[in-house]
Legacy VTK file of the C-alpha trace (Angstrom):
# vtk DataFile Version 3.0
C-alpha trace
ASCII
DATASET POLYDATA
POINTS 104 float
-4.297 15.350 5.496
-6.229 18.306 6.275
-9.120 17.534 9.004
-7.459 14.902 10.410
-6.394 15.024 14.473
-2.547 14.509 15.468
-3.490 11.222 16.425
-4.978 10.277 13.421
-2.073 11.436 11.417
0.332 9.377 13.513
-2.048 6.440 12.966
-1.873 7.155 9.033
1.845 7.264 9.539
2.375 4.426 11.407
-0.279 1.938 10.493
-2.229 2.493 7.240
1.021 3.556 4.874
3.143 0.564 5.884
-0.294 -1.704 5.404
-0.897 -0.020 2.236
2.883 -0.555 1.045
2.560 -4.125 1.837
-0.567 -4.571 0.189
0.657 -2.837 -3.058
4.092 -4.762 -3.331
2.188 -8.010 -2.526
-0.310 -7.033 -5.108
2.617 -6.293 -7.618
4.287 -9.426 -7.102
1.641 -11.952 -6.624
-0.827 -10.617 -9.200
0.912 -8.319 -11.531
3.869 -10.494 -11.975
6.299 -7.844 -10.995
9.977 -8.745 -9.883
10.477 -8.083 -6.167
12.983 -5.263 -7.599
10.757 -3.527 -9.746
7.947 -3.700 -6.920
10.443 -1.962 -4.849
11.533 0.946 -7.153
7.830 1.870 -8.227
7.268 2.056 -4.185
10.483 3.848 -3.266
11.355 1.241 -0.921
14.171 -1.299 -0.574
13.835 -4.688 -1.885
14.455 -6.156 1.293
11.113 -4.034 2.382
9.133 -5.828 -0.461
10.424 -9.224 0.485
9.523 -9.037 4.338
6.361 -7.729 3.102
5.876 -10.877 0.696
6.925 -13.283 3.622
4.661 -10.992 6.369
7.225 -9.762 8.626
6.731 -6.650 8.220
3.390 -4.685 8.685
0.232 -4.866 10.623
-1.135 -8.261 9.238
-4.808 -7.915 10.130
-5.021 -4.504 8.114
-2.930 -5.810 4.918
-5.269 -8.785 4.899
-8.203 -6.538 5.001
-6.407 -4.280 2.209
-6.429 -7.343 0.457
-9.421 -9.517 0.951
-12.216 -6.818 2.104
-13.607 -5.642 -1.623
-13.919 -2.078 -0.557
-10.440 -1.910 -0.631
-9.019 -4.734 -2.416
-10.288 -3.461 -5.814
-8.947 -0.124 -5.028
-5.366 -1.504 -4.212
-5.558 -3.812 -7.527
-6.280 -0.793 -9.487
-3.775 1.662 -8.373
-1.284 -1.332 -8.475
-1.842 -0.960 -11.916
-1.946 2.555 -12.595
1.395 2.720 -10.543
3.136 0.387 -13.041
1.937 2.409 -15.837
2.861 5.745 -14.408
-0.393 6.811 -14.071
-0.198 8.052 -10.374
2.431 8.410 -7.817
2.592 6.361 -4.765
1.838 9.637 -2.939
-1.154 10.639 -4.250
-2.086 6.932 -3.418
-1.515 6.962 -0.341
-3.291 10.399 0.198
-6.652 8.234 -1.795
-6.460 5.648 1.069
-6.151 8.054 3.843
-9.333 9.856 2.787
-11.333 6.523 2.114
-10.388 5.621 5.876
-10.549 8.778 7.626
-12.495 10.944 5.136
LINES 1 105
104 0 1 2 3 4 5 6 7 8 9 10 11 12 13 14 15 16 17 18 19 20 21 22 23 24 25 26 27 28 29 30 31 32 33 34 35 36 37 38 39 40 41 42 43 44 45 46 47 48 49 50 51 52 53 54 55 56 57 58 59 60 61 62 63 64 65 66 67 68 69 70 71 72 73 74 75 76 77 78 79 80 81 82 83 84 85 86 87 88 89 90 91 92 93 94 95 96 97 98 99 100 101 102 103
């Protein structure tokens, strides 16, 4: 994340990363048909976190909605969800991509 200010890094860690995990989990379960447990394993998070994302009890709802509904981001969320499922990309790489997309 070179080039980001400390404040931007804090926003990424506290807001973007949880929202992105939520968007990926929602896409994996609702669109790709994965179980909560499989999505959690692929995203390296607890199944309870995935359940909370699906019930919209965690993360910034407005940012999650933006990631899922704004075509500038939704296409990438779907694409990277599939790549993670196929083990073509690691979650950390996806996080870096979206950080650059938002702040690059």
